[in-house]
C-alpha positions as CSV (number, residue, x, y, z in Angstrom):
1,M,8.5,76.1,-17.3
2,V,9.5,72.5,-16.1
3,D,12.7,71.8,-16.7
4,A,13.9,68.2,-18.1
5,A,14.9,67.0,-14.5
6,T,11.9,68.0,-12.9
7,L,10.4,65.8,-15.5
8,V,12.4,62.9,-14.5
9,S,12.0,62.9,-11.1
10,S,8.5,63.0,-11.3
11,K,7.8,60.1,-13.8
12,H,11.0,58.0,-11.1
13,Q,8.1,58.6,-8.5
14,N,5.2,57.0,-10.5
15,L,7.1,53.8,-11.0
16,P,6.6,51.0,-8.5
17,S,9.5,50.9,-5.6
18,T,12.0,48.1,-6.3
19,P,13.3,45.8,-3.3
20,T,16.5,47.4,-1.4
21,V,19.2,44.9,-1.5
22,V,21.1,44.6,1.7
23,D,24.4,43.1,0.9
24,Q,23.7,41.1,-2.2
25,V,21.7,38.4,-0.1
26,A,19.1,36.4,-2.3
27,V,16.0,35.3,-0.5
28,A,16.0,32.5,-3.0
29,R,17.4,31.1,-6.2
30,L,14.8,30.6,-9.1
31,Y,16.7,28.4,-12.3
32,G,20.0,29.3,-10.5
33,E,19.6,33.2,-10.8
34,P,19.7,35.0,-7.4
35,L,16.1,37.0,-6.6
36,F,16.1,38.7,-4.2
37,A,12.4,40.0,-3.6
38,M,9.5,37.9,-3.5
39,P,7.5,37.6,-6.7
40,Q,4.2,40.3,-6.6
41,D,2.0,37.6,-8.5
42,L,3.4,34.3,-6.6
43,Y,0.2,32.3,-6.0
44,I,-0.2,30.0,-2.9
45,P,-3.0,28.1,-2.7
46,P,-5.3,28.1,0.3
47,D,-4.5,24.2,1.4
48,A,-1.3,24.2,0.4
49,L,-0.1,24.5,4.6
50,E,-1.8,22.8,7.2
51,V,-1.5,22.2,10.7
52,F,-2.8,20.0,12.8
53,L,-2.2,20.9,16.0
54,E,-3.9,17.6,17.5
55,A,-3.4,14.1,16.0
56,F,-5.6,11.2,17.5
57,E,-5.0,7.6,16.9
58,G,-8.5,6.6,16.2
59,P,-12.4,7.3,17.7
60,L,-11.3,6.5,20.9
61,D,-8.4,8.1,21.7
62,L,-10.8,11.2,20.4
63,L,-13.0,10.7,22.7
64,L,-11.0,9.9,25.7
65,Y,-9.3,13.3,24.6
66,L,-12.4,15.2,24.9
67,I,-13.2,13.7,28.2
68,R,-10.3,14.0,30.0
69,K,-10.0,17.5,28.7
70,Q,-12.9,18.7,30.2
71,N,-12.6,16.2,33.5
72,F,-15.8,14.5,32.6
73,N,-16.3,11.7,34.7
74,I,-16.0,8.6,32.7
75,L,-18.4,6.4,34.7
76,D,-21.1,9.3,33.8
77,I,-20.3,10.7,30.9
78,P,-22.4,13.5,29.6
79,M,-23.7,12.2,26.0
80,A,-25.0,15.7,24.5
81,G,-21.9,17.7,24.7
82,L,-19.6,14.8,24.2
83,T,-21.3,14.3,20.9
84,R,-21.3,17.4,20.1
85,Q,-17.8,18.2,20.5
86,Y,-17.1,15.0,18.5
87,L,-19.5,15.6,15.4
88,S,-17.5,19.0,15.2
89,Y,-13.9,17.3,14.8
90,V,-15.5,14.8,12.3
91,E,-16.9,17.7,10.5
92,E,-13.6,18.8,10.2
93,I,-11.8,15.8,8.9
94,R,-14.7,14.9,6.5
95,H,-13.7,17.5,4.4
96,R,-10.0,16.7,4.3
97,N,-9.8,13.1,4.0
98,L,-12.9,11.1,3.8
99,E,-11.2,7.5,4.1
100,L,-10.0,9.1,7.6
101,A,-13.1,9.7,8.6
102,A,-14.9,6.6,8.0
103,E,-13.6,4.8,11.1
104,Y,-15.0,8.1,13.0
105,L,-18.3,8.3,11.4
106,L,-19.0,4.8,12.8
107,M,-18.3,5.8,16.3
108,A,-20.0,9.0,15.7
109,A,-23.6,6.6,14.5
110,M,-22.7,4.9,18.1
111,L,-22.8,8.2,20.0
112,I,-25.9,9.2,18.6
113,E,-27.6,5.9,18.8
114,I,-26.4,5.6,23.1
115,K,-28.0,9.4,22.7
116,S,-31.3,8.3,21.3
117,R,-31.6,5.3,23.7
118,M,-31.2,7.3,27.2
119,L,-34.1,9.4,25.6
120,L,-36.1,6.9,26.1
121,P,-37.8,5.2,29.2
122,P,-36.0,2.6,30.3
123,K,-37.0,-1.4,29.8
124,H,-38.9,-3.0,32.8
125,V,-37.0,-5.4,34.8
126,A,-37.4,-8.0,37.8
127,D,-37.6,-6.2,40.7
128,G,-34.3,-5.8,42.9
129,Q,-32.3,-4.6,39.2
130,E,-31.1,-1.8,37.7
131,A,-31.4,-1.2,34.4
132,D,-28.5,-1.3,31.7
133,D,-26.7,2.0,31.1
134,P,-26.7,2.6,27.4
135,R,-23.1,4.3,27.9
136,A,-21.8,0.6,29.7
137,E,-20.2,-0.7,27.0
138,L,-19.0,2.5,25.7
139,V,-17.0,3.1,29.4
140,R,-16.1,-0.8,29.0
141,R,-14.2,0.0,25.8
142,L,-12.3,3.8,26.6
143,L,-11.4,2.2,29.9
144,E,-9.6,-1.0,28.1
145,Y,-7.9,1.6,25.8
146,E,-6.8,4.0,28.2
147,Q,-5.0,1.5,30.2
148,M,-3.6,-0.1,27.0
149,K,-2.3,3.5,26.3
150,L,-1.0,4.1,29.7
151,A,0.8,0.8,29.2
152,A,2.1,1.9,26.3
153,A,3.3,5.0,27.4
154,R,5.4,3.5,30.3
155,L,6.9,0.8,27.6
156,N,7.7,4.0,25.4
157,N,9.6,6.1,28.7
158,L,11.2,3.2,29.1
159,P,15.2,3.4,27.8
160,Q,15.9,2.4,24.4
161,L,19.0,1.1,22.5
162,G,19.7,3.7,20.0
163,R,17.0,6.3,21.1
164,D,18.6,7.0,25.0
165,F,21.7,5.1,25.3
166,L,24.3,3.8,22.9
167,H,26.2,0.7,23.4
168,A,30.2,1.6,24.4
169,E,32.8,0.5,21.9
170,V,36.5,0.4,23.0
171,Y,39.2,-1.0,20.9
172,I,41.8,-2.7,22.8
173,E,44.9,-4.0,21.3
174,Q,45.0,-7.6,20.7
175,A,47.2,-9.6,22.4
176,L,50.1,-11.3,20.7
177,Q,48.1,-14.6,20.8
178,P,44.4,-14.1,19.7
179,R,41.6,-15.9,21.7
180,F,39.1,-17.1,19.7
181,P,35.3,-17.4,21.0
182,D,34.3,-20.4,22.5
183,V,31.6,-22.1,20.7
184,S,28.4,-23.8,22.9
185,V,26.5,-27.0,22.3
186,S,23.5,-25.0,21.2
187,E,25.3,-23.6,18.1
188,L,27.1,-27.0,16.8
189,Q,23.2,-28.0,17.1
190,D,21.8,-24.9,15.0
191,A,25.2,-25.1,12.3
192,W,24.6,-29.1,12.1
193,Q,20.6,-28.3,11.7
194,A,21.3,-25.7,8.6
195,I,23.9,-28.0,7.3
196,L,20.7,-31.1,7.1
197,K,18.0,-28.1,5.6
198,R,20.8,-27.4,3.0
199,A,20.9,-31.0,2.4
200,K,17.6,-31.3,1.8
201,L,17.3,-29.3,-0.9
202,V,20.0,-31.2,-3.2
203,Q,18.3,-34.5,-2.7
204,R,17.6,-36.8,-6.0
205,H,15.6,-38.9,-6.4
206,K,15.2,-41.7,-9.0
207,I,11.8,-42.7,-10.6
208,T,11.5,-45.4,-12.6
209,R,8.9,-47.3,-14.1
210,E,6.5,-50.7,-13.0
211,E,4.6,-52.4,-15.3
212,L,2.0,-54.1,-14.7
213,S,-0.3,-56.8,-16.3
214,V,-4.1,-56.5,-16.0
215,R,-4.5,-59.7,-17.6
216,E,-1.6,-61.5,-15.3
217,H,-3.9,-59.9,-12.4
218,M,-7.3,-61.3,-13.6
219,T,-5.4,-65.0,-13.8
220,M,-4.1,-64.7,-10.2
221,V,-7.9,-63.9,-8.7
222,L,-9.5,-66.8,-10.6
223,K,-6.7,-69.0,-9.3
224,R,-7.3,-67.5,-5.5
225,L,-11.1,-67.9,-6.3
226,Q,-10.7,-71.7,-7.8
227,G,-12.2,-74.5,-5.1
228,K,-14.0,-71.7,-2.9
229,R,-17.6,-71.3,-2.3
230,F,-16.8,-67.4,-1.8
231,V,-14.2,-65.0,-1.1
232,E,-14.4,-61.7,0.9
233,F,-13.9,-58.9,-1.5
234,E,-11.3,-57.4,0.6
235,A,-9.2,-60.4,1.1
236,L,-8.1,-60.2,-3.0
237,F,-6.0,-57.1,-1.9
238,N,-2.7,-56.9,-0.7
239,A,-1.9,-53.5,1.0
240,E,1.4,-54.1,1.2
241,K,2.1,-54.3,-2.6
242,G,1.3,-50.9,-2.8
243,A,-1.4,-48.4,-4.4
244,A,-0.7,-49.4,-7.9
245,V,-1.2,-53.2,-7.3
246,L,-4.5,-52.5,-5.9
247,V,-5.3,-50.1,-8.6
248,V,-4.7,-53.0,-11.0
249,T,-6.4,-55.4,-8.8
250,F,-9.2,-53.4,-8.8
251,I,-9.4,-52.9,-12.6
252,A,-8.6,-57.1,-13.0
253,L,-11.6,-57.4,-10.8
254,L,-13.6,-55.2,-13.1
255,E,-12.6,-56.9,-16.5
256,L,-13.9,-60.3,-15.1
257,A,-17.2,-59.0,-13.9
258,K,-17.8,-57.4,-17.3
259,E,-16.5,-61.2,-19.2
260,T,-18.9,-62.6,-16.6
261,L,-16.1,-64.8,-15.0
262,I,-17.1,-63.8,-11.4
263,E,-20.0,-62.8,-9.4
264,I,-19.8,-60.2,-7.1
265,T,-22.8,-60.7,-3.7
266,Q,-23.9,-58.9,-0.9
267,A,-26.3,-60.3,1.2
268,E,-28.1,-57.1,2.7
269,A,-27.3,-53.2,2.1
270,F,-23.5,-52.5,4.0
271,A,-23.2,-56.2,4.3
272,P,-19.6,-57.4,3.7
273,I,-19.2,-57.7,-0.1
274,Y,-18.3,-61.7,-1.6
275,V,-16.9,-62.6,-4.6
276,R,-16.9,-66.4,-6.0
277,L,-16.5,-67.9,-9.8
278,A,-19.6,-67.2,-12.2
279,Y,-21.7,-70.5,-12.3
280,T,-21.7,-72.6,-15.3
281,P,-24.0,-75.2,-15.7
282,S,-22.4,-78.5,-17.3
């Protein structure tokens, strides 16, 4: 016969082992309750954590990295190997970020084009001249980018305020008589310019309505034409009186021509325009 103690011990052996709590230290808290062991049914997506060991600022940065890493001669780039390595990196980022890969795909197309042009026979050139190298434009861009990158690195290595050093601040008790800072002429000019700018923002304009009579200007035009055979068209306008008077004078001329009180003539195309009183037979 099997006693009760044996049955209880065998039953506990079949149960899953519970985590041992050491010093009652919880590994985490879930809804405020301590959690002493990681849940067995915790699901972590495969792409929850991605680590990029190499970060590049663009296609040229990636190409320069591949060339310098393998000690390629930048003036004689092996396009086959470089293109293969470049495409493998682009294929990785294409699955993660299509928008980021678009710029890299454009450079990939350029590399493939250069590689295909190198497989073709060179074009015929004049005697004594070398054929153009399809890699020349890419080499030029890489060299310019490397120069700018090195210059940016040198600037970044310079001491910067807030990163490498801070301004020293020393508090000294003020003397009995405070010493105010001196004001320079340029500071007075800046203050005066600021006052003028504020004054322009609060300017007030008074607009009055000017009443002009077309009939009155028609009479003035007729008086100008009396006793004269012809008057040049431009001589009937007085520019000093403003645009409004010019417009009313022009309307008065149109009204006089409409009422056949004046004649507007021109000898030939592009010739001066003349105005005269309409001829009325006696």
